[in-house]
N, C-alpha and C positions, 0 to 999 in steps of 0.2 A: 504493500500500500504506500509506504514511504517513497518507493522508487517512482510510482506513478505520479505522486504529488510533486516530486522533484522535477520530473520530465515536464509536467504541466507548467510549473513556475518558470522553468528554463525557456519553454516555448513562448510564454507570455513576455518574458524579459527580452528574448531575441527579437520577437515581433516588434516590440516597442523601442528597441535599441537605436534604430535608425532615426528616431525622433528625439533622441536624448538631448541634443543641443537645443532643439526648439523647446522641449519641455523644461530645460534648465531656465531659459528666459521666462517661460510662462510661470514657473514656480516662483522665481525671484520677483516677478511683477506682482503675483498674487500676494506674496509676503509683504511687499512694500505697501500695496493697496490696503491690506488688512490693518497694518500698523498705522497708516496715515489716515484711515477712515475718520471723517469728521463726526463727532457725537455732540449731542446737545444736553442730554438729560441730567448728567451728573452735576453740572455747574451752571446750567441755564444759559450757557453761551457756547458758541462753536469752538471746539478744541479737538485736535487729533486724538485718536483713541490712545495712542502710546504715551501722550503727554498728560492725559487726564489723571489727576491724583485720586479720583474716584473710580473703582473698577466698574466697567460697563460692558455688558454683553450685547452684541449687535447681531441681528438675524435679518438677512435680506429676504425679499419676497420670493426669490428663486429657491431659497431653502425650504419654504413651506409648500412649494409646488411638488416636492418629492413625495408628498402625501396629501393630495388635494382634499379640502374640506369646505363645506358651504358657509362656515362662519369662523371668525377668529377665535371664538371661545374653544372650539375643538382644536384648531391649529396650534394654539399657544401651548398645548400639552407636549409639543415636540421639543420644548426647551427644558433642559435639565433643572430640577428643583422647583418647577412650576407644575401644579396639578389642577386641571379643571375638574372640580368636584360637583357631581350631580347630587343635589340634596333632597330630591323628591322623585320617586320612581314612577309617578303618575304624570305630573306636569313637566318633569325634566328641567326644572329650574336649578341653577347652580351658582357657584362663585369660583374665584381663582385663588388658590393657595400658593404662597411663596414660602419655601422652607417650612412647610407644615402649618403655617399660620393661616387662620380663616380669612375668608374674602373681605370682611370689613377692614382688614389691615393692608389691603392692596389698593393702591391708587392707580387708576387707569387714566392716561392722558392721551389726547389727540392733538398732535402738533404742539405739544408742551402745555396744553390747556387742560385743567381738571374738569373735563366735560362729562365723564362717566363716573358717577358716584352715588352713594346712598340708595335711593329707591331704584335707580336705573342700573345698579351694578349687575343685577341678574341678567338683564337683557342688553346691556350696553355694547357688548362685543358682537352681538348678533346683528347682521345686516350692514356691517362695514364692508363695502365692496373690496374684495381682494385685489382687484385690478388697480385700485387707487393707492395701495399700500406700497411704499418704497422700502421701508425697513421697520424693524421693531427694536427699540433699545430697552434694556432691562437693568435696573439698579436694585440689588438685593440689600435689604437693611433699611433702617429709618432714614428718611430724608425730609423730616418735618421742618428743618432749619431753612429750607427753601420753599417747600410746597405745602406746609401747614398740616392740618388735620387729615387723617386717614392714611398718611404716608408712613405708617409704622413698620409694616413688613417689607415694603418695597414699592417700586414704581415700574409700570409697563407703559412705555411711551410709543404710541403708534404714529410714525412719521409718514404723512401722505406725500404723494409725488408732486414735484414742481410742475405746474402746467406748462412752463416754457420748455422743459426737458422731456416731457412725457411723449409716448408714441401718439400718432395722430388718431389711431383707433385700435382698440383691442377687444376681443371677445373670448370668453371662456365658458363653454357650455358642457355640462356633463349630467349623467344619470346613473343610477345604480339598479341592481336587480331587485331592490326593495322599492323601486320607483321613487327615489328621492331625486328631484329635478332641480338643477341650479343653473341660473343664467347670470353672468357677470359681464357687463359692458362698460367701456370707457371711451370717451370721445374728447379730443382736444380741439379747441377753436381759438384761432388768433383773431381777436376782435379788431385790433389795431397794432401799431408798432409798440405801443405801451401797455396794452391790455391783452392778457391771455386767460383762457378759462379751461377747466377740466371738469367734465360731467361724467359721473359714474352711476350706474343703475344695477342693483342686485335684486333678483327675484328667486325665491326658493319656495317650492311646493312639495309637500309630502302629505298625501291624503289616502294612503293605503294602509288600512288597519291590519296590524300583525299581532298575533298572539302565539308565538312559538313555544312558550313555556306552559301554555294551557292553564293559566290561572284566571281566564276570562277578563283580563285587563290588557290594554294596549301595551306592547313592549316599548314602543317609542311614541312620543306625542306627535300628533298630526299638526303640521304647521303650514301656514300660508303667509308669507312675509315679503314685503317690498321695501326697498331702501333706495333713496335718491340722495346723492352727494354732489355738491357743486363747489368748486374752489376757483377763486379769481386771484391772479397776481397782477400787480401794477408796477410798471417801470417808473422810477422817479430819479431826479437828479442826484448825482453822487451815490448812486446805488442804494438809496434809502429804501427800507423795507415797507411794503404795504400789501396786505393780503386779506381776503375775506372768504369764508367758507360757510356752507349751510348743509344740514342733513335732515331728512325726514324719514322716519321709520314707522311702518304700520305692520303689526303682526297679530295674527289670529291663531292661537295654539290651544289644543285640548288633548287630554288623555283620560282614560277611564274604562268602564266596563264596555265590552264589545257591543252591547245592545244600546249604547248611548248615542243619541242624536241631539246635536246642540240645539236645534230649533225647538225641540220638544222638551228635553230634559234639563236644559241649563238652569241651574238654581233650584231644581226640584229635589225631593227626597225619594224619588221612585227608582231611578237608575243613576248610579254614582258616576260623576265626571268632574274633572277640574278644567275649567275653561278660562283662558287669560287673553284679554284683548288689550293691546298696547298701542298708544299713540305717542310719538316722541318727535320733538323738533329741537334742533341745535343750531347755534350761530357761533362762529369763531372769527375773531378779527385781530389783526396785529398792525400797528402803525408806528413807524419811527419818526420822531419829531424832526422838523426841518431846522435843526440847530447844529452848531459846530460840535457839541458834545453828542455822544451816542446815548440818546434817551429813547426808550421804547415804551409803548403802551400796548396792553393786551386786554381783550374783552371776550367774554363768552356768556352765553345764555342757553339754558336748556329747559324745556317744558316736557314733563313726563306725566302721562295720564294712564292709569291702570284700572281696568274693569274686570274683576276676577270673581269666579265662584269656585269654591272647594266643596263639592257636593251641594248642600243647601246653604252653606255659609258664604256670605258676600264679603268681598274685600274691594272697596272703592277708594282710590287714592289719587291725589294730585301733588305734583312737586314742581316748583320753580326755583332754579338756582341761577343767580346772577353773580358773575365774577369779573373783577377788574383789577389790574395792577399796572404800576408804572415803575420802571427801574432804570438806573443810570449805570452804564458800562464804561469804566474808565481804566485806561492803561497808563502807567507812569513808572519809569525805571524798570525794576524787576517785579512790579506789582500789577495784578489784574484785579481791579476792584469792582464790586457790584453792590449797589444799594437800592432798595426799593420798598414800596408800600403796596399792600394788597387789601382788597375788601371782598368778602364772600357773604352773600345773603341767601339764605335758604328758607323757602316757604313750603310747608308740608301740611297736608290735611288728609285725613282718611275717616273711615266709619268705625274705627276701633276705639276702645276706652283710652287709648294713648293720646288722643286729641280732644278729650273732654275736660271741661273745667272741674274744679274741686266738687261742685255740686252734683257731678255725675250726669248732668242733663245738657248743659250749655256747651255747644261746640266751640273749641278753642284751638285753631290751627297753630302749629309751631312756626314761629318767626325767629330765625336765628341769624343775626348779623355777627360776622366774625372778622374784624379788622386785624391787620398784621403789618409788621415792619421787619425787614430782614437786611443783614449785612453779610458780605463775604469778601475775603481777600485771599487771592491765590498768589503765593510768593515763590518766585523762582530763585532759589538760593544759589544754584549753579547748574551746569548742564546735567548733573546727576541727581540733584535733590530739589524737591518741590514741596511746599507746605501750603495747606488750605485751612483757613479758620473761618467759621461762619456762626451766625447767631440770628435767631428769630424771636420776636415777641408777638404773641397773639392775645387778644382780649375777648373773652366770652362773658356774656351777661350773667351766666350762672356760675361759671368756674373762675371768673376773674382772670388775672394774668397767667399766661402759660409760656414758659421759657423753653427754647429748643436750641442748645449749642451744638456745634459740630466741629470736628477736627479730622484732618486727613494728611497723610504724609506719603510721598512717593520717592523711592530710591532706585536708580537704575545704574548699577556699577558698570554694566556693559550693554551693548545693543541687544544681547540675547536674554538678559535677565532683568526682571522688574519686580520690585517688592512694594507693596502698598499696605498701609495700616490706616484704619479709620475708627473713630468713635463718634457716636451721635445719640441723640434722644429723639423720641417720637411721641406723638399724642393723638388721641381720637376723641373728639367731642361726641357725647352720647346722642344717638338717634336710632333707638331700637325699632320703632314702629315703621319699618320699611319692608318692601316686598320680599327681600331675601329671608326675613324671619317669617313673614306670613306664608310664603311658599314652603318654607321648611316645615312649618307646623302643620299645614294642611288640615288635619283633623284635630289638632291640639289647640288649646287656649293658651294665652300668654299671661304670665303672672310676674309683676314687678314687686320685689320685696321691699326695697327702700329707694330713696333718692340716689340715683347713680352718679358717681364722680367720673371725671374724664380719665381715660386709660392713659398710662404713661409707660414708656419703655426706655431701656438703656442698652445700647448695642455696641459691640466691638467686632471688627473684621480684620483678618489677616489674609492678604492676597499675594499670590506669586504667579508670574507669567514667564514662561520659557518659550523662546522662538529660535529655531535654527534650521538650516538646510543641510542635508546629508546626501550621501551617494544614492540612497533609495528615494529621496524626496524631501518634503518639508514637514516639520513637526512643530505643533503648537500645544502647549499644556497650560491650562489656566486652573489653579487650585485656590479655593477660598475656605478658610475656617471662620465660623461665625458663632456669636454668642449674644443672646438677647434676654434681658431680665425685665419682666412686666410687673408693674404694680397697678392696683385698682382694676385689674383685668375683669371684664364683664364675662361671666360664665353662664351658659345655659344648662340648667339641670333637667335632663331628659328622664331621669330614673326615679325621682321621688314620687312623682305623680304621672301615671301613664297617659293621662289625658291633657297634660299641660307641659309647657316649658317655663321653668322658673328662673328669672334673671336676677342676678345680684352681683355687686362688686366682690371679688374674691377676697376672703379672709385669709390671706397668705400671699403667695407670689407664683409666677409662672415662668418657665424657662423654655427657650428654643435654642438649641445648640447643635453643631454638627460640622461636617466638612463636605464640600462639593468639588468635584474634579471634572473638567471638560478637556478632551483631547481631540485635536484635529490632525489627521494624517493625509497629506496630498502626495501621491506617489508619482514617479516619473512616467509611468504608464498611466492610462486614464482611469485611475481608481482613487476615490476619495472616501475617507472614513471619519465619521464624527461619533465619538463615544462620550457618554456622560454618566456619572455615578454620584449619588448623594447618600450620605449617612447622617441621620439626625435623631436627636432625642427631644421630643416636645412633650412637656408635661406641666402639671401644676401641683403645688403643695398647699393644702388647705386643712383647717382644723376639723377633726371629726368629733363625734359625740363625747369622746374621752378627752377632748381638748388637746389632742396631739396632732402634729402635722402628718398628713397622709399623702403619699405620692400617687397621682392619678394621670395616666397616659392620655394625651390629647386624642380625641376622636378624629378619624380620617387623616392620620399623620403616620405613614409607614416609616419604619426606621431605615429601610433600604429601598432605593428606587433608582432607576436609570433610564437612559434612552440611547438610541443608536440610529445612524443613517449611513448606509453603505451605497455608494453610487459608482457605476461603471459605465463608460462610454465605449460602444462598439463602432466599427467602421460603418460608413454609409448612414451616419447620424441616428443610430439606434442607441438607446440608453436604458439602464435598469436601475431602479432604486428600491432598496430594502430598508424599511423603517420600522421602528417599534418602540414601545415602552414596556418596562417591567416594574412590578411593585412587590415588595415584601409584605408581610402581614401588617394589617392596620386595625386598630380598635374601632368597633362599630357601635352605634347606638342601639343597644338591645333593650328589651323589656324585662321586668322582673320574672324570673323563672323561664326565661326565653329558651326554647329548644334549639334556636339557631346559634351557631358559634359566635363568640364574642369577638374573635379575630378572623379577618379574612385570610384566605390561602394565598400563597405566592401565585402570581399570574402574569402573563405576558400578552400584549396585543401587538401582532406583527402584520405588516402590510407590504405588498409587493406591487410595483408599478413598472410598466414598460412603455417607453415613449419613442415615437418616430417623428423626426423633425424634417420639415420641408422648407421651402424658401420663405413663405409667409405664414405657414400654419404648422401645427403639430397635432398629432393624434396620440392620445394616451389611454391606457386602460390597465386594470389590475384587479387585485383581490385585497379586501380589508379583513382584518381579524382572521388570518389564515387558519389558526388553530381552533377557531370557533369557541372561544371562551365566553361563557355567559354565567353570571352569578346565580346561585340557587336561592329559592325562597325570598325574593325581594320584598314581598308584601306579606304582612301579618293579617290573617283572616280576610282574604280578598272576597270571600263569599258573604261577608257581613259588613260592608263598608260603612253603613250608617249606625253600626253598633246596636242593632235592635235586639240581638240575642246574646249580649255579653253576660248578663246575670243568669247564667245557666250552669249550676254547679255540676251537672252531669256531663254535659258536652263541652263545657269551658271551665274546668275546675281552677285554672290559674288566672282567670279573669282577663285573658288577653283582649286587647282592643285593636281595631284596624289601625295599621301604622305603615307609613310610606317612606320612612327615613333610613331604612336599612339598605344602604347603597355603597358600593365601592368600585363598581365598574359598569360600563354601558350594558344594557340588556340586548343590544343588537349583535347578533352572531355574524358568521361569515357571509360576505356578499361581494359581488363583483361590481366594477364600475367601468365606464368608458366615457371619454370626453374629447373635445376639440378646442384648441386655442388658435385664434387667428389674429394677426397683427399687421397693421399698416404703419410703417415708420413715419 
């Protein structure tokens, strides 16, 4: 067997040896491009990736094409240490976990603006046209010193394409054997020499009921979604910046019993279903003042309206978020200075007790102004050393002054080695009554024990990057050790009362720590391998009935996880991509005396894609979830979703209730897909 493998490797090497000189230059160019790639997220100003004192991971739109998905919520799982977590097996709502921390600790930005947050976190990544995404930048760890509340666990910044540089037209259309249909279109228009526009439209339709596990519930929610995104760039004297973008999303999704028909059963207690109608509008603007100094203004607004029913339980909510900031970018000597002020105003109203006055009758929408002021100084000590110091002060009417300092240091002894260390704090202003909790609860009521204080975190990171070119190709290793300590952490108790989620500030503390390693290998022959692995411990310590601290592992936070992408290009423009994720055991939200395991098994989701490229278009197809992994027993008592027969000591001696939160992997098994991409330069 070893002989055959040796012959095969020798053949591949010999076949590609003639291209060695050409590949040398390609590898060198790729290396330089990767190191010099301009990033924005870490310091709120353009800087080459190698010079940034903040470790930033960058993923191009091409990377996500190796495993095509209809939404960024699914695609984002291809990044090591980031886990899209479905929190409800019926409506399929979810959030984004960074290093095991729940969705409320992840801030989602679009072009640097906090446009996706709070109520919209669940659905914010759905409907962003993939054709408009240039790249995604990821910062792991607190970044509240620049971005304020919610940036406790990390930041995912979606950078859209520049209308002046985008292709004139692009289309991406595909379908699967489950009849999931996705259309992604983008069109660039040059209005004048000074004005250019990029229009993107995404339409996704899945209306094919599937019940492969025979529990009489849909395995995947049915969705009908359209998203329209339009971005405008304006040329100004001295290359001053001016841009405007807007997006509208409408989605109709539902899941439930196979006999459910929305027009008949929505909101009734006859046939169980969870139906969610979403209307969302966003505006993003950036304008650089016509002054000698570099002064920038940014503005964003989003409107999110939710019309939901979980069985017969109605959840109606509206949210308006207005955000504006102005900052001054100044460079002098070896300093790169940033100073700014921000204002964020959130209006939120729903039909839950969370927005009632103390009398329990009068409606009282939440109105939350949150002004802030921030400073940052990036100091270049010499060619090998760089220091960053930052500070932010926010004021909340309930929590008063909130301080967020930040420190980062970069040391590059040679061009191949870079060391980074950083320390920072994060905070999150309380806003529990949002769709992520309502969707998570489904059939559960929400209980607030006391007035909740703002969550705070203290974080430290150590990062090491190694880059070098060898005889076999290019190697890049990026390793990060992280440690976060949380105080006032808000914890949802799923276990005390089966019919409720009880929220309270933690009487103790919480820890998230671990190490993450990413490795990129680019060979001299047309093979590229990306491997990632994460090990983490996420838990909390709180006092038990004996007044002793008890260690409790975080739900949905696997100790071990990883991802991989293996791409190979054949002659005549054929290519193959093998992608996947794997997860170790994770703790799950079980009920008392639950017969289902408390910890999930090790599992892997593997995908294969084959692509043929022509002059203006490419055809691709493949198989998702090759090994057909599907979780067992995702629903508790699916035959009694309205809990009509819970109090039956003979047939239900443990008092089980209908529950939808036992989830750790998609319920969608193996399926094939085929698609077409067409581009006009």
